[in-house]
Backbone bond lengths (Angstrom), bond angles and torsions (degrees), N, CA, C in turn:
res aa  C-N    CA-C-N  psi(-1)  N-CA   C-N-CA  omega(-1)  CA-C   N-CA-C  phi
1 M - - - 1.507 - - 1.512 109.23 -
2 S 1.355 117.88 131.55 1.383 121.04 177.91 1.510 113.76 -66.79
3 I 1.379 116.43 154.98 1.483 117.75 176.06 1.467 111.61 -63.32
4 K 1.308 119.39 -35.39 1.486 120.94 -179.02 1.539 111.98 -65.77
5 K 1.394 116.38 -37.65 1.413 119.61 -179.45 1.471 109.65 -71.85
6 F 1.346 117.21 -38.63 1.501 123.19 179.01 1.535 106.67 -58.51
7 A 1.351 117.73 -50.31 1.394 122.71 -176.06 1.520 109.94 -62.00
8 T 1.304 116.51 -40.32 1.480 118.12 178.97 1.496 111.52 -63.85
9 E 1.403 120.49 -37.00 1.325 125.33 178.94 1.586 112.84 -66.02
10 I 1.326 111.00 -41.20 1.466 118.17 173.92 1.564 111.11 -60.52
11 R 1.285 114.82 -45.86 1.505 117.22 -178.03 1.531 110.90 -66.56
12 R 1.341 117.21 -37.61 1.482 119.99 176.39 1.479 110.26 -61.21
13 E 1.255 120.17 -41.31 1.472 127.19 177.58 1.551 109.36 -64.19
14 Q 1.287 116.57 -45.78 1.472 120.14 176.89 1.520 110.37 -63.99
15 I 1.241 122.89 -36.60 1.456 125.91 174.68 1.606 112.25 -64.53
16 A 1.387 111.68 -42.08 1.485 118.09 179.05 1.481 110.03 -65.35
17 Q 1.390 116.60 -40.22 1.500 119.07 176.31 1.482 112.21 -62.49
18 A 1.344 117.58 -39.49 1.416 122.75 -179.37 1.488 109.60 -66.27
19 A 1.433 116.65 -35.90 1.448 120.01 -179.75 1.553 109.29 -66.45
20 V 1.379 114.64 -39.65 1.516 120.42 176.14 1.510 109.62 -56.74
21 E 1.344 117.42 -44.33 1.490 124.24 -177.80 1.583 108.47 -67.97
22 L 1.277 115.36 -40.60 1.467 117.90 178.31 1.515 112.52 -66.65
23 I 1.289 118.12 -41.59 1.470 123.24 174.88 1.528 110.62 -61.39
24 A 1.304 116.09 -36.35 1.449 121.12 -176.55 1.588 106.47 -66.34
25 S 1.259 116.43 -36.83 1.513 119.04 -172.68 1.511 110.01 -92.15
26 Q 1.364 119.64 -35.72 1.473 122.73 -176.34 1.536 118.19 -107.57
27 G 1.362 113.47 -15.70 1.440 117.76 -174.40 1.534 111.33 79.63
28 M 1.248 121.08 172.16 1.412 124.86 -179.02 1.522 112.17 -65.71
29 K 1.335 113.93 -36.41 1.491 115.96 179.72 1.544 116.36 -64.57
30 G 1.386 113.67 -27.92 1.412 123.40 179.72 1.536 114.13 -91.30
31 F 1.304 115.96 0.38 1.452 125.41 -176.06 1.562 108.28 -81.50
32 N 1.342 118.59 117.34 1.448 123.22 172.44 1.505 110.66 -145.77
33 M 1.309 111.63 166.08 1.588 116.57 -177.49 1.552 111.76 -65.78
34 A 1.362 118.13 -36.76 1.439 116.16 -178.54 1.592 112.52 -69.00
35 G 1.355 111.20 -35.71 1.535 113.83 172.78 1.411 113.42 -66.06
36 L 1.331 118.55 -38.10 1.416 124.78 176.64 1.483 112.69 -58.97
37 A 1.292 115.55 -47.86 1.502 123.64 178.82 1.495 108.70 -59.69
38 H 1.299 119.15 -40.88 1.483 124.73 -179.19 1.547 104.12 -66.11
39 Q 1.232 121.19 -49.60 1.451 125.54 -179.76 1.511 112.65 -54.71
40 V 1.353 116.11 -43.59 1.479 121.10 -179.28 1.553 107.37 -75.81
41 G 1.290 118.60 -30.80 1.507 122.19 -178.19 1.521 108.94 92.53
42 V 1.291 121.01 37.75 1.429 123.98 -177.62 1.538 107.40 -139.08
43 A 1.321 114.34 165.94 1.443 121.89 176.12 1.542 108.62 -69.78
44 P 1.332 120.61 147.53 1.481 120.45 176.91 1.440 115.00 -50.23
45 S 1.337 116.62 -37.56 1.505 119.66 -176.95 1.464 109.97 -62.24
46 A 1.361 121.72 -25.85 1.452 123.77 -179.12 1.603 107.78 -68.95
47 I 1.354 115.62 -36.87 1.470 116.40 178.72 1.555 112.70 -64.22
48 Y 1.357 109.27 -38.54 1.540 115.62 178.54 1.475 113.64 -68.66
49 H 1.324 116.91 -16.21 1.498 120.71 172.96 1.546 110.94 -67.72
50 H 1.339 116.77 -28.17 1.447 119.19 -178.98 1.578 113.48 -109.17
51 F 1.286 118.39 -20.23 1.437 122.33 176.58 1.531 113.85 -139.52
52 K 1.362 112.56 135.61 1.443 116.68 -173.60 1.539 113.27 -65.70
53 N 1.364 114.40 -33.56 1.452 119.11 -172.55 1.587 110.76 -163.50
54 K 1.270 113.32 -176.89 1.469 118.29 -176.20 1.573 107.82 -66.48
55 E 1.275 116.21 -38.24 1.471 122.43 -179.82 1.527 113.03 -53.93
56 E 1.354 113.05 -41.28 1.477 118.07 -178.26 1.524 109.77 -71.64
57 V 1.355 115.45 -32.91 1.505 120.22 177.04 1.549 109.98 -65.72
58 I 1.354 117.04 -36.86 1.436 120.35 -178.16 1.520 108.98 -71.62
59 D 1.309 116.36 -39.12 1.502 120.44 172.03 1.484 112.55 -58.52
60 A 1.400 118.91 -36.44 1.448 121.42 177.39 1.490 109.82 -70.12
61 V 1.331 119.41 -35.00 1.387 124.68 176.35 1.550 109.85 -58.01
62 L 1.320 114.69 -44.77 1.476 118.86 176.87 1.514 112.43 -61.56
63 D 1.375 113.83 -40.37 1.493 116.80 176.56 1.493 111.88 -62.77
64 H 1.289 114.99 -38.30 1.506 122.00 175.53 1.536 111.27 -60.90
65 L 1.313 116.63 -46.25 1.453 120.22 175.30 1.508 113.05 -58.54
66 Q 1.382 116.97 -47.98 1.446 122.53 -179.65 1.593 108.58 -59.66
67 N 1.262 118.43 -41.86 1.462 127.38 -176.45 1.485 106.98 -64.23
68 R 1.315 117.94 -42.63 1.489 122.27 179.75 1.504 113.37 -69.43
69 L 1.337 119.27 -43.11 1.421 124.48 176.80 1.573 110.61 -64.31
70 L 1.225 118.20 -52.95 1.454 121.46 -178.93 1.518 112.69 -68.60
71 G 1.298 116.70 -31.72 1.360 124.77 179.85 1.542 109.47 -66.65
72 N 1.329 117.03 -40.41 1.466 123.53 169.77 1.454 115.91 -52.96
73 V 1.318 113.01 -47.69 1.474 122.00 175.72 1.521 111.58 -56.70
74 R 1.297 116.46 -55.05 1.479 120.62 179.78 1.456 110.76 -57.40
75 S 1.359 118.46 -39.52 1.445 120.04 -178.12 1.508 116.08 -66.47
76 V 1.345 116.06 -36.75 1.463 119.54 -178.59 1.469 107.77 -78.10
77 L 1.395 120.34 -36.53 1.480 119.74 177.33 1.506 112.09 -62.03
78 A 1.329 118.07 -30.80 1.469 123.03 -178.53 1.549 108.85 -78.67
79 R 1.303 120.11 -24.56 1.496 126.23 -174.55 1.444 111.03 -79.65
80 T 1.343 120.13 -44.30 1.427 124.85 -171.42 1.513 111.49 -145.99
81 P 1.298 115.61 141.81 1.523 117.52 176.20 1.529 115.03 -88.63
82 H 1.360 118.66 -4.35 1.441 122.06 -174.61 1.562 108.12 -88.05
83 P 1.416 117.12 120.34 1.382 116.01 -179.26 1.520 122.71 -57.96
84 L 1.331 113.78 -34.26 1.542 117.55 177.04 1.516 109.40 -68.69
85 D 1.312 116.16 -41.15 1.483 119.80 174.57 1.560 110.20 -59.39
86 Q 1.305 112.94 -44.69 1.610 115.34 -177.21 1.534 105.58 -64.31
87 L 1.279 120.42 -41.32 1.445 118.30 -178.11 1.494 111.85 -66.80
88 Q 1.334 118.03 -42.66 1.494 116.98 179.41 1.534 111.35 -63.68
89 Q 1.434 114.15 -43.69 1.485 112.98 176.50 1.508 116.70 -64.15
90 L 1.375 113.50 -32.67 1.428 114.79 176.03 1.542 116.46 -68.55
91 L 1.372 112.37 -33.27 1.428 116.47 171.72 1.457 115.00 -65.74
92 E 1.345 122.10 -38.15 1.428 127.50 171.92 1.497 110.70 -63.29
93 A 1.269 119.09 -41.78 1.487 122.75 179.60 1.582 107.66 -65.47
94 H 1.355 115.62 -38.63 1.435 120.65 -178.67 1.519 111.19 -66.12
95 V 1.325 117.02 -40.51 1.433 123.95 178.44 1.528 107.29 -62.61
96 E 1.327 118.50 -43.98 1.466 122.53 -179.77 1.572 109.35 -63.23
97 L 1.327 115.15 -37.31 1.421 118.15 -177.96 1.560 110.80 -68.16
98 V 1.287 115.75 -33.01 1.465 120.02 179.02 1.584 109.77 -79.86
99 V 1.355 115.51 -51.92 1.432 120.10 -173.68 1.572 110.24 -71.42
100 G 1.289 112.29 -36.36 1.498 117.66 -178.29 1.502 112.72 -78.34
101 H 1.281 118.95 -16.63 1.464 124.78 177.45 1.467 109.53 -135.28
102 N 1.307 115.88 96.69 1.447 124.37 -178.01 1.466 110.33 -62.05
103 A 1.347 121.18 -18.19 1.420 130.47 -178.59 1.598 109.56 -64.29
104 M 1.327 115.29 -35.11 1.450 120.03 -171.28 1.534 111.85 -61.11
105 P 1.340 119.73 -50.73 1.430 118.68 173.93 1.545 113.24 -58.79
106 R 1.296 117.83 -38.17 1.476 123.27 177.13 1.571 111.30 -61.96
107 I 1.318 112.69 -35.15 1.538 116.19 -178.67 1.553 104.39 -78.52
108 L 1.298 118.01 -56.58 1.453 119.28 -173.61 1.487 117.71 -62.87
109 F 1.325 115.61 -32.32 1.551 119.37 -175.22 1.512 113.47 -104.33
110 S 1.280 120.66 3.96 1.453 119.75 -175.07 1.489 114.11 -110.62
111 E 1.326 115.02 130.96 1.438 121.74 179.22 1.577 110.26 -66.30
112 D 1.389 116.07 -21.68 1.405 122.10 178.04 1.560 114.13 -53.54
113 I 1.327 111.88 -33.56 1.454 115.00 -175.70 1.507 112.54 -69.93
114 Y 1.334 117.52 -28.34 1.421 123.65 177.78 1.496 112.80 -76.93
115 G 1.361 115.75 -37.26 1.443 121.69 178.33 1.549 112.56 49.68
116 G 1.351 112.18 39.11 1.454 118.20 179.93 1.523 115.43 69.98
117 K 1.375 115.76 9.22 1.376 118.98 -179.49 1.614 113.03 -97.78
118 S 1.337 114.51 107.34 1.432 120.65 -175.23 1.520 108.49 -56.92
119 E 1.318 119.77 -38.02 1.475 120.69 -171.25 1.576 109.15 -70.69
120 R 1.361 118.63 -29.11 1.371 118.51 177.24 1.526 110.32 -78.26
121 R 1.307 118.62 -34.14 1.421 121.58 174.49 1.554 111.56 -62.20
122 S 1.404 112.23 -40.33 1.450 117.69 173.60 1.478 116.08 -63.17
123 R 1.333 112.03 -36.25 1.570 119.85 -179.62 1.523 106.63 -66.51
124 L 1.295 120.11 -44.31 1.420 121.83 -177.99 1.555 109.82 -66.38
125 K 1.310 116.54 -39.92 1.468 117.34 177.10 1.515 111.82 -65.35
126 D 1.397 115.19 -36.20 1.500 116.10 177.36 1.510 113.04 -65.06
127 I 1.313 115.80 -37.35 1.502 119.27 175.41 1.460 113.98 -60.19
128 I 1.367 115.98 -41.68 1.463 120.45 -179.04 1.539 108.64 -72.53
129 M 1.309 115.87 -41.87 1.507 118.31 176.91 1.554 113.33 -61.35
130 R 1.335 113.98 -39.06 1.470 114.82 173.53 1.530 117.19 -61.58
131 Y 1.395 111.63 -37.46 1.429 118.59 175.71 1.543 110.77 -67.87
132 I 1.244 119.75 -37.93 1.460 124.78 175.84 1.470 109.73 -60.86
133 S 1.301 115.76 -46.99 1.538 121.76 175.29 1.523 115.00 -55.49
134 E 1.258 113.83 -41.32 1.516 121.89 176.14 1.595 108.37 -64.33
135 L 1.249 114.49 -45.77 1.458 117.64 177.62 1.537 112.89 -63.52
136 A 1.276 114.72 -43.12 1.471 118.87 178.74 1.523 112.92 -60.65
137 S 1.338 117.79 -32.08 1.410 123.35 176.81 1.590 109.33 -64.90
138 I 1.289 115.62 -39.95 1.447 120.09 -179.65 1.606 110.37 -67.52
139 F 1.342 112.96 -40.79 1.487 117.10 174.92 1.570 113.52 -63.82
140 R 1.330 115.58 -40.67 1.489 122.53 172.86 1.561 111.31 -56.20
141 Q 1.361 115.40 -49.77 1.399 120.72 173.87 1.502 113.59 -52.46
142 G 1.350 114.27 -48.27 1.497 119.51 178.96 1.486 112.41 -61.24
143 Q 1.267 117.49 -34.62 1.512 123.71 175.51 1.539 108.83 -66.34
144 H 1.315 114.11 -45.81 1.527 118.62 178.59 1.486 112.20 -59.47
145 L 1.400 117.69 -36.93 1.456 121.20 178.54 1.396 112.11 -88.01
146 R 1.331 124.35 3.56 1.423 130.84 175.20 1.503 111.62 63.43
147 V 1.284 115.61 33.94 1.519 118.45 169.30 1.505 112.20 -109.50
148 I 1.310 117.78 0.46 1.507 122.32 168.73 1.518 110.59 -131.14
149 R 1.278 116.93 137.45 1.470 122.01 -177.06 1.505 112.49 -49.85
150 P 1.317 115.57 121.97 1.497 120.25 -176.47 1.527 117.64 -65.72
151 E 1.272 117.48 -22.04 1.493 122.60 -176.92 1.501 112.16 -83.60
152 L 1.320 120.20 -5.72 1.414 125.18 -179.36 1.523 109.61 -84.45
153 D 1.328 117.58 139.93 1.460 126.66 177.79 1.524 112.07 -72.16
154 P 1.335 122.51 115.38 1.428 121.98 -173.13 1.571 112.33 -62.14
155 E 1.338 119.14 -35.78 1.527 121.18 179.96 1.496 109.12 -69.77
156 A 1.342 117.78 -39.90 1.510 118.76 178.34 1.499 110.82 -69.91
157 L 1.309 118.30 -32.42 1.528 117.92 172.84 1.558 108.34 -66.15
158 A 1.257 118.68 -39.20 1.464 119.84 -176.89 1.513 108.35 -63.59
159 V 1.338 118.69 -46.56 1.456 117.67 176.12 1.506 115.50 -62.28
160 M 1.344 114.73 -39.40 1.454 116.73 174.50 1.483 113.67 -62.88
161 F 1.312 115.64 -39.52 1.481 121.56 176.56 1.486 109.26 -55.17
162 L 1.301 117.97 -45.47 1.492 119.36 178.89 1.566 110.66 -67.07
163 G 1.253 116.07 -27.40 1.426 123.69 174.55 1.499 115.53 -61.95
164 L 1.374 112.42 -21.53 1.460 115.70 173.62 1.506 112.29 -64.46
165 L 1.307 114.74 -31.37 1.466 118.02 -172.34 1.533 112.16 -100.79
166 Q 1.302 118.44 -40.22 1.486 119.22 -166.99 1.536 112.48 -57.74
167 P 1.339 123.51 -48.58 1.429 118.54 179.31 1.517 113.86 -64.84
168 T 1.411 113.79 -34.18 1.422 121.05 178.34 1.525 108.51 -65.29
169 A 1.304 119.18 -42.30 1.488 122.14 179.55 1.513 109.05 -61.39
170 I 1.313 118.24 -46.01 1.459 123.15 179.21 1.560 112.26 -57.98
171 L 1.370 114.35 -43.66 1.445 118.79 -177.13 1.609 107.54 -70.40
172 W 1.358 115.77 -38.76 1.394 122.51 179.04 1.612 108.36 -59.43
173 H 1.264 113.36 -42.88 1.468 121.70 -169.32 1.606 104.85 -74.10
174 L 1.338 114.34 -44.31 1.530 120.02 -177.54 1.536 111.68 -66.26
175 S 1.331 115.45 -31.14 1.453 121.14 -177.20 1.544 110.28 -88.79
176 D 1.350 122.29 3.15 1.361 125.58 -179.40 1.532 111.71 63.34
177 G 1.353 115.57 33.77 1.491 120.87 174.99 1.521 111.78 91.43
178 E 1.367 120.54 2.12 1.506 123.89 -178.14 1.563 107.68 -76.47
179 F 1.273 122.20 -38.17 1.401 126.12 -179.98 1.498 108.86 -63.69
180 D 1.333 119.93 125.47 1.450 122.90 177.10 1.482 117.83 -73.46
181 A 1.345 113.67 87.21 1.465 116.18 -174.73 1.457 115.65 -66.20
182 Q 1.320 116.26 -37.53 1.536 124.23 176.79 1.461 109.48 -55.68
183 K 1.347 117.23 -51.70 1.524 123.95 -171.38 1.566 104.98 -65.80
184 Q 1.340 117.72 -47.23 1.392 119.07 -177.45 1.545 115.19 -63.66
185 V 1.331 116.58 -37.31 1.447 119.53 178.39 1.544 109.99 -71.61
186 E 1.277 117.71 -35.23 1.441 120.94 174.45 1.610 111.25 -58.75
187 K 1.319 113.39 -48.09 1.483 115.41 176.99 1.531 111.79 -60.91
188 G 1.320 115.66 -46.00 1.449 121.24 -178.53 1.561 110.43 -58.56
189 W 1.361 114.06 -45.39 1.481 117.71 178.41 1.511 111.81 -59.73
190 S 1.302 115.85 -41.31 1.533 118.48 -178.70 1.582 107.62 -58.65
191 I 1.194 115.67 -43.42 1.573 119.84 -174.86 1.529 105.97 -70.27
192 F 1.364 117.69 -51.28 1.440 124.01 -174.32 1.505 111.55 -60.53
193 S 1.390 116.43 -43.17 1.365 120.80 -175.09 1.531 112.83 -68.30
194 E 1.325 114.51 -34.23 1.436 119.50 179.49 1.555 109.68 -71.07
195 A 1.346 115.45 -37.51 1.455 122.09 -177.10 1.506 111.98 -67.25
196 I 1.327 120.39 -27.04 1.481 121.62 -171.53 1.578 108.79 -101.09
197 R 1.394 116.04 -5.32 1.396 114.89 -179.64 1.604 108.64 -79.53
198 P 1.414 115.48 152.38 1.491 117.43 179.13 1.588 108.51 -64.13
């Protein structure tokens, strides 16, 4: 890969990250190219050097979301071989992703991100389904190691695992951060982990 192409990819990722931060502070309705250029600290023409339009930037934001979710999976798999520890650490990373980036609930729960575009809605669904597939693999490994009940469906467990966070994320978002997401998820994990052990 050429140095120029590498630098371009880094710059695109920086712009996507800035877009996430802008969405966090302004929401999707307040997101525009001029504001993004200001957030990055460049002239608007510099943004158009990397992205044709706002739609391409939103697609890059979805790429960024996917990279964060799957990157969290890779990170916990590298840190510990124990499936229950992996799941707990992944849940903690997921809380940090939501609480640390107010844009994530705005992206995941907002019709504005789809903009009437069925392909973008489908793309977001594919990102979430890929994440569920990665979670299901961890549950299967836990069943193989006999630390998770073997009769439980791994895909159903993966969806339930996400359910530990989604209502919490909504309440945290609606309360402008006053709802203690970390404490609620810890309580939920305690109950969930006991329920799935043999």
